[in-house]
C-alpha positions in Angstrom: 152.2 99.2 128.8 151.1 102.8 130.3 148.5 103.0 132.7 145.8 105.3 132.7 143.1 107.0 135.2 140.9 104.3 135.1 143.6 101.7 136.6 143.4 100.7 140.3 147.1 99.6 140.0 150.3 100.1 138.3 153.1 97.6 137.3 155.4 96.5 134.7 154.9 94.3 131.9 156.3 91.5 133.9 153.7 92.0 136.6 151.1 93.7 135.3 147.6 92.7 136.8 144.3 92.2 135.3 143.4 96.2 135.9 146.6 97.5 133.9 145.3 95.2 131.1 142.2 95.4 130.7 141.2 98.9 132.5 138.6 96.9 134.6 138.0 98.7 138.3 135.9 99.4 141.1 133.1 102.3 140.4 132.3 103.3 144.0 129.3 100.3 144.5 129.3 99.0 148.1 130.9 95.5 148.5 129.1 92.8 150.5 125.7 93.4 150.3 124.0 90.9 148.7 124.3 86.9 149.2 122.9 84.2 147.2 119.4 84.5 148.6 119.1 88.2 148.2 120.4 88.3 144.8 118.0 85.1 143.4 114.8 87.2 145.1 115.8 90.1 143.3 116.1 87.6 139.8 112.7 86.3 140.4 111.5 90.0 140.7 113.3 91.0 137.7 111.4 88.5 135.7 108.7 88.7 137.2 106.8 85.4 136.8 103.4 86.3 138.0 103.2 88.8 135.3 105.3 86.9 132.8 103.2 83.8 132.6 100.0 85.6 132.4 100.5 87.2 129.5 103.0 84.3 128.1 100.4 81.2 128.2 97.5 82.4 126.1 100.0 84.0 123.0 102.2 80.1 123.8 98.8 78.2 123.7 97.7 80.0 120.6 100.9 79.0 118.2 101.5 75.6 119.9 98.5 74.1 121.9 99.0 71.5 124.5 102.4 71.6 123.3 103.2 74.9 125.7 104.8 73.4 128.1 107.1 71.9 125.8 107.8 75.2 124.2 108.9 76.8 127.5 111.4 73.8 128.0 112.8 74.8 123.9 113.1 78.0 125.4 115.1 77.3 128.7 118.1 75.7 126.4 119.5 78.7 124.8 118.8 80.9 127.9 120.7 77.9 129.7 123.6 77.9 126.7 123.8 81.9 127.3 123.8 81.1 131.2 127.3 79.1 131.0 129.4 82.3 128.9 127.9 84.7 131.5 129.0 82.7 133.8 132.3 81.8 132.7 133.1 85.9 131.9 131.9 86.5 135.2 134.3 84.1 136.9 137.2 86.0 135.4 135.7 90.0 135.0 133.1 90.7 137.5 131.8 93.6 136.8 128.5 96.0 137.1 128.9 96.4 133.0 128.6 93.2 132.2 127.8 92.4 128.4 129.1 95.9 127.8 132.3 95.7 129.4 132.8 91.7 128.2 131.7 92.5 124.7 134.3 95.3 124.4 136.9 93.1 125.8 136.3 90.5 123.5 135.5 92.5 120.6 136.7 95.7 120.7 134.9 99.1 121.4 132.4 99.7 119.0 131.0 96.1 119.4 130.6 96.3 123.0 129.0 99.7 123.3 126.5 98.5 120.8 126.1 95.4 123.1 125.5 97.8 126.3 123.1 99.9 124.1 120.8 96.9 123.7 120.7 95.8 127.0 120.0 99.8 128.3 117.4 100.0 125.3 115.5 97.0 126.0 115.6 97.3 130.0 114.8 100.8 130.2 111.7 100.6 127.8 110.6 97.7 128.9 110.5 99.5 132.6 107.5 101.6 131.0 105.8 98.8 129.7 105.8 97.0 133.5 104.1 100.5 135.1 101.7 100.1 132.5 100.5 97.1 133.1 101.0 97.7 136.8 98.0 100.7 136.4 95.8 97.8 134.6 96.1 95.5 137.5 95.4 97.8 140.1 92.3 99.1 139.0 91.3 95.6 137.7 92.0 94.4 141.6 89.8 97.4 142.8 87.0 96.2 140.7 87.4 92.9 142.5 87.5 94.1 145.8 85.0 96.6 145.2 82.6 94.4 143.0 82.2 97.1 140.7 84.0 96.0 137.4 83.4 99.3 135.8 86.9 100.7 137.8 89.0 98.7 135.7 88.0 101.1 132.5 89.8 103.8 134.4 93.1 102.3 133.1 91.9 103.4 129.7 92.1 107.0 130.6 95.1 108.1 129.1 95.5 111.2 131.4 95.0 108.4 134.8 96.8 105.8 133.4 100.1 107.9 132.6 99.8 109.8 136.4 99.2 106.4 137.7 102.2 104.8 136.2 104.5 107.7 136.6 103.2 107.6 140.2 104.4 103.7 140.6 108.1 104.8 138.5 108.5 107.2 141.3 107.9 105.0 144.2 110.1 102.1 142.3 112.6 104.4 142.0 112.9 106.1 145.6 113.7 102.3 146.7 116.5 101.7 144.1 117.6 105.4 144.6 118.0 104.0 148.7 120.9 101.4 147.7 120.8 97.3 147.5 119.8 96.9 151.1 116.2 98.9 150.9 116.1 97.1 147.4 116.2 93.6 148.4 113.9 94.3 151.3 111.5 95.2 149.5 112.1 92.2 147.3 111.9 89.6 149.9 108.2 90.8 150.9 107.0 90.9 147.1 108.4 88.0 145.8 107.2 85.7 148.7 103.5 87.0 148.4 103.7 86.6 144.7 105.8 82.7 144.5 102.7 81.9 147.4 99.7 82.8 145.4 101.2 80.9 142.5 101.7 77.9 144.5 98.1 78.9 145.5 97.2 78.9 142.2 98.7 75.8 140.8 97.6 73.8 143.3 93.9 75.0 142.7 94.7 74.5 139.0 95.7 70.5 139.2 92.6 70.0 141.2 90.2 71.9 139.2 91.5 70.2 136.2 91.0 66.6 138.3 87.1 67.8 138.9 84.7 66.0 136.7 82.6 69.1 136.8 85.4 70.5 135.0 83.9 69.5 130.9 86.6 71.8 129.6 89.5 70.2 131.5 92.3 67.8 129.8 94.4 64.7 131.2 98.2 65.9 130.7 100.3 63.5 128.4 103.9 63.3 128.0 103.6 64.4 124.5 103.0 68.2 125.8 106.4 68.0 126.7 107.8 67.1 123.5 108.8 69.9 121.4 108.6 68.2 118.3 104.8 67.3 118.0 104.4 71.3 117.4 103.1 71.2 113.8 104.8 73.9 111.9 108.3 75.6 111.9 106.6 79.0 112.6 104.5 78.2 114.8 107.8 76.6 117.0 109.5 79.8 116.0 106.6 81.8 117.1 106.5 80.0 120.5 110.4 80.3 121.2 109.8 84.0 120.7 107.6 84.1 123.6 109.9 81.6 125.4 113.2 83.9 125.3 110.4 86.7 126.3 109.7 84.6 130.2 113.2 83.8 130.4 114.8 87.3 130.1 116.0 89.6 133.1 117.8 86.6 134.7 121.1 88.3 133.6 120.3 91.4 136.1 121.8 89.0 139.1 125.3 89.1 137.5 125.3 93.2 136.9 125.6 93.1 141.4 129.1 91.4 140.6 130.4 94.3 142.4 128.3 94.7 145.4 127.5 90.6 146.4 129.7 88.5 149.0 132.2 86.6 148.7 131.9 83.5 147.8 133.2 80.2 150.0 133.3 77.8 147.4 134.5 77.8 143.2 131.1 79.9 141.7 130.9 83.2 142.6 127.7 84.5 144.6 126.3 85.9 141.5 126.9 83.0 139.7 125.2 80.7 142.0 122.2 82.9 142.0 122.1 82.7 138.1 122.0 79.3 137.7 119.7 78.6 140.8 117.2 81.2 139.3 117.3 79.8 135.8 116.5 76.5 137.6 113.8 77.4 139.2 112.4 79.8 136.7 112.1 76.7 134.0 110.6 74.7 136.6 108.0 77.1 137.9 107.3 77.8 133.9 106.5 74.3 132.7 104.6 73.4 135.8 102.5 75.8 135.8 101.8 76.3 132.0 101.1 72.4 132.1 98.3 72.9 135.2 97.1 76.0 132.9 97.0 74.0 129.6 95.1 71.0 132.0 92.1 73.3 133.6 91.4 75.2 130.7 92.3 73.4 127.9 92.3 74.9 124.3 88.9 76.2 123.5 87.9 79.4 121.8 85.5 80.9 124.2 84.8 81.4 127.8 88.3 80.7 129.7 89.8 78.5 127.2 93.3 79.3 125.8 92.5 79.5 122.6 89.9 82.6 123.4 91.6 85.5 121.7 89.7 87.4 124.5 92.0 86.9 127.1 95.1 85.9 125.5 97.2 89.1 126.9 96.1 88.3 130.3 95.0 84.9 130.8 94.8 84.3 134.6 92.5 87.2 135.1 90.3 85.3 133.4 91.2 82.0 135.5 91.4 83.7 138.9 88.0 83.7 139.9 86.8 80.0 137.8 90.0 78.7 140.0 90.6 80.5 143.0 86.5 81.8 143.8 86.8 84.9 146.3 90.7 84.6 147.0 91.0 86.0 142.9 91.6 89.2 144.3 95.1 88.0 146.0 95.9 86.5 142.7 95.1 89.9 141.0 97.0 91.7 143.8 100.4 89.1 143.2 100.2 90.5 139.4 100.2 93.7 140.4 102.8 93.5 142.9 104.8 91.1 140.4 104.5 94.2 138.5 105.2 96.9 140.5 108.2 94.8 142.1 109.8 93.8 138.6 109.9 97.9 138.0 112.1 98.6 141.1 114.5 95.6 140.2 114.6 95.8 136.4 116.2 99.2 137.0 119.2 97.8 138.6 120.5 96.6 134.9 120.4 99.7 133.0 121.5 102.3 136.0 125.0 99.7 136.6 124.9 99.4 132.9 125.2 103.5 132.3 127.3 103.5 135.5 129.8 101.2 133.8 129.9 102.7 131.0 130.5 106.2 132.1 132.8 105.0 134.6 135.2 103.2 131.5 134.1 106.9 129.7 132.1 105.3 127.0 129.2 107.8 127.9 129.3 111.0 129.8 131.0 110.9 133.2 128.0 112.7 135.1 126.0 109.1 135.0 128.6 107.6 136.8 127.8 109.7 140.4 127.4 107.3 143.0 124.8 108.4 146.0 127.6 109.7 149.3 125.0 108.4 151.4 123.2 105.1 149.5 126.0 104.0 147.6 123.5 103.4 144.6 124.4 104.5 140.9 121.6 107.6 141.4 122.6 109.5 138.2 122.1 106.6 135.6 119.3 105.1 137.8 117.3 108.8 137.6 118.3 108.8 134.1 116.7 105.8 133.0 113.8 105.9 135.0 113.0 109.6 133.3 113.5 108.5 130.3 111.1 105.4 130.5 108.8 107.6 132.3 109.2 110.5 129.4 108.8 107.5 126.6 105.1 105.6 128.0 103.7 109.3 128.4 104.4 110.1 125.3 103.6 107.0 123.5 100.3 106.4 125.5 98.6 109.6 124.3 100.2 108.6 120.8 98.7 105.6 120.4 98.6 102.4 122.8 98.9 100.3 119.6 102.7 102.0 119.3 103.4 101.6 122.7 102.8 97.4 122.6 104.7 97.4 119.5 107.5 99.4 120.6 108.4 96.4 123.3 107.4 93.8 120.9 110.4 95.6 119.0 113.0 95.2 122.2 112.4 91.7 121.9 115.3 91.7 119.3 117.5 94.1 121.6 117.2 91.0 124.0 118.4 88.4 121.2 120.9 90.5 120.0 122.7 91.1 123.3 122.3 87.6 125.0 123.7 86.2 121.8 126.8 89.1 121.6 127.5 88.4 125.1 127.6 84.4 124.5 129.7 83.9 121.9 131.8 87.1 123.9 132.5 83.8 125.6 133.5 81.4 123.0 136.0 84.3 121.6 137.8 85.2 124.7 138.8 82.1 125.9 139.2 80.9 122.5 142.6 80.6 123.4 142.5 79.1 126.9 139.9 76.7 127.4 141.9 73.9 125.5 144.7 73.9 127.9 142.1 73.7 130.7 140.7 70.1 129.2 137.5 69.3 127.3 135.3 70.2 129.8 136.4 73.8 129.7 136.0 73.5 125.9 132.5 72.5 126.1 131.6 74.9 128.7 133.3 78.3 127.8 133.5 77.7 124.0 130.9 75.1 122.5 128.1 75.9 124.0 127.7 79.5 124.8 128.4 79.8 121.0 125.8 77.6 120.2 123.5 79.8 122.2 124.9 83.3 120.9 124.4 81.9 117.6 120.5 80.5 118.0 119.8 83.9 119.7 121.3 85.9 116.7 119.3 83.5 114.4 116.1 84.1 116.2 117.1 88.1 115.8 117.5 87.9 112.1 114.7 86.1 111.2 112.6 87.8 113.6 113.8 91.2 112.4 113.1 90.0 108.3 109.3 88.9 110.2 108.8 92.5 112.1 108.7 94.2 108.9 105.9 92.2 107.5 102.3 94.8 108.0 100.9 92.0 109.8 103.3 91.3 112.7 102.6 92.8 115.8 99.6 95.2 116.4 99.4 95.5 112.7 100.1 98.8 112.4 102.4 99.7 109.6 104.0 102.9 107.6 104.4 102.9 104.0 103.4 99.3 103.9 106.3 98.4 106.4 105.0 96.5 109.6 105.4 98.6 112.5 107.5 96.9 114.8 110.1 96.5 112.1 110.5 100.2 111.8 111.0 100.7 115.5 113.5 98.2 115.6 115.6 99.4 113.2 115.3 103.5 114.6 116.1 101.8 118.6 119.4 100.5 116.4 119.9 103.7 114.6 119.3 106.1 117.5 122.2 103.9 119.5 124.2 104.2 116.5 123.9 108.0 115.7 124.7 108.4 119.8 127.7 106.2 119.5 129.0 107.9 116.5 128.5 111.6 118.2 130.0 110.6 121.8 133.2 108.7 119.6 133.8 112.1 118.5 133.5 114.0 121.5 135.2 111.6 123.6 137.9 109.5 121.9 139.6 107.4 123.9 137.2 104.9 124.7 136.5 104.2 121.1 140.5 103.9 120.3 140.5 100.9 123.3 142.9 103.1 125.4 140.2 102.5 128.5 138.8 99.3 128.0 141.5 97.1 125.7 140.3 94.3 123.5 142.4 91.4 124.7 141.3 87.4 125.5 141.6 85.0 128.3 145.7 84.0 127.3 146.9 87.6 127.7 145.2 87.8 130.9 145.9 84.7 132.5 149.4 85.6 134.2 149.1 86.5 137.6 147.0 89.6 138.5 145.1 91.2 141.0 140.9 91.1 141.1 139.8 94.2 140.3 137.0 93.7 143.1 139.3 92.6 146.2 142.6 92.9 145.0 143.8 89.6 145.5 145.8 87.0 143.2 144.1 85.3 141.1 142.5 82.1 142.2 141.8 84.0 145.7 138.5 84.9 144.8 136.1 82.7 146.5 138.8 80.8 147.6 139.6 79.1 144.5 141.3 79.2 141.2 138.8 80.7 138.7 137.7 77.2 136.5 
């Protein structure tokens, strides 16, 4: 096999390295910058629990009622199964391209490219949503502090809204531009404040639920944690869709695999952080969901979770009744949560674009690394500029269209998560059996189940989104706007892929990243990140 310009090392077929088989190689990102805690903090920030919970508890409760904690538990299951596939792939192929790189090696360049597109499209466009949420909570916080409710209405002015939103995007970009060290410090501060406020809010909810004066409160029951108590499959499916949204973003941790410190254990730093992150999130989400249901109940007026007027922002309605004068702190925590998530969410598309450019799948200009800060500066600027322009245009056209676009992106999440999980099953299909039953279960069976589950949700949601009543209720020639936007996003990706395949066909012919599997890479190889023999990364042979 001949070598190509992307190889780190050459070799004859008898002594070939992983790089010479697959083309995986370094991209100029600095190594050893982030440990388990740093990666965990960035992961928490990306998932933005304060922002996520305030926007997810209401819709979940409206669908499944008292089983809201249960639906967050069920939503955790496919994420856990997918995480096993991510962990297995990351152990043998740590690469900033994650889903793109792994799907390419398992299924070939075309599927790999469109899987990468799913990740990039969802994360780039959700950046604009996060910035928009930050704008809303900025004016909400100012209104609370100044005791002037009218100030919160300024967020509805499109000119003010877009100007402030672009300001938030610029600040987050500057922080990310200065590299992971600056990002990590910023995230330590914001995550500490955010988690602290959520802990305070949780305690206040529990105390308020136990207060006899709170007539809306309900005593927690074990049935709240039983998903089989949900009374219909449609409600169950809708609740699962919300759950997938709340856990989305944990995989950002794995895109930093080339920048994390070397692990002293069997798992890499980023795999450890991802595992801890998912377990932490399910504990946090289920606990706060249960406390919120217990305090507020399911009434359709006031602070009841059945009140459609508060469904999109439950914590804003509960903040003052639960925390009294400290309500401004909770509002600030949600603002900071959204703001910090803009910064950390930008990590994933920037590093995926970097990998795609590095391997020749997109224009090579996007692989530029800043000479001083060692950040993927070109890819970062490209992703934030696109997100900013998208938000500005859509905000002036229609706020409903903007939110429908974000809803459509949940389809992209299910798609690229599902394809990545199945990549684990396919890549390890010939070797897992030789490693034992545990390997078969952890690398093949469970990721495969998780991938199939998410692809089923993807197909079902795509069908449902064609209904004009789906999302905001907007339609075009009798077809739901969410469905149209979903198809358009995929179509744009396919067109870009076809155009670039004609311009630069080497990647699409498999000349740069080869389609392969674990059996072909199982001979002795050099780790593409540290050039140590197989089994030396992390001090132990990969599982």
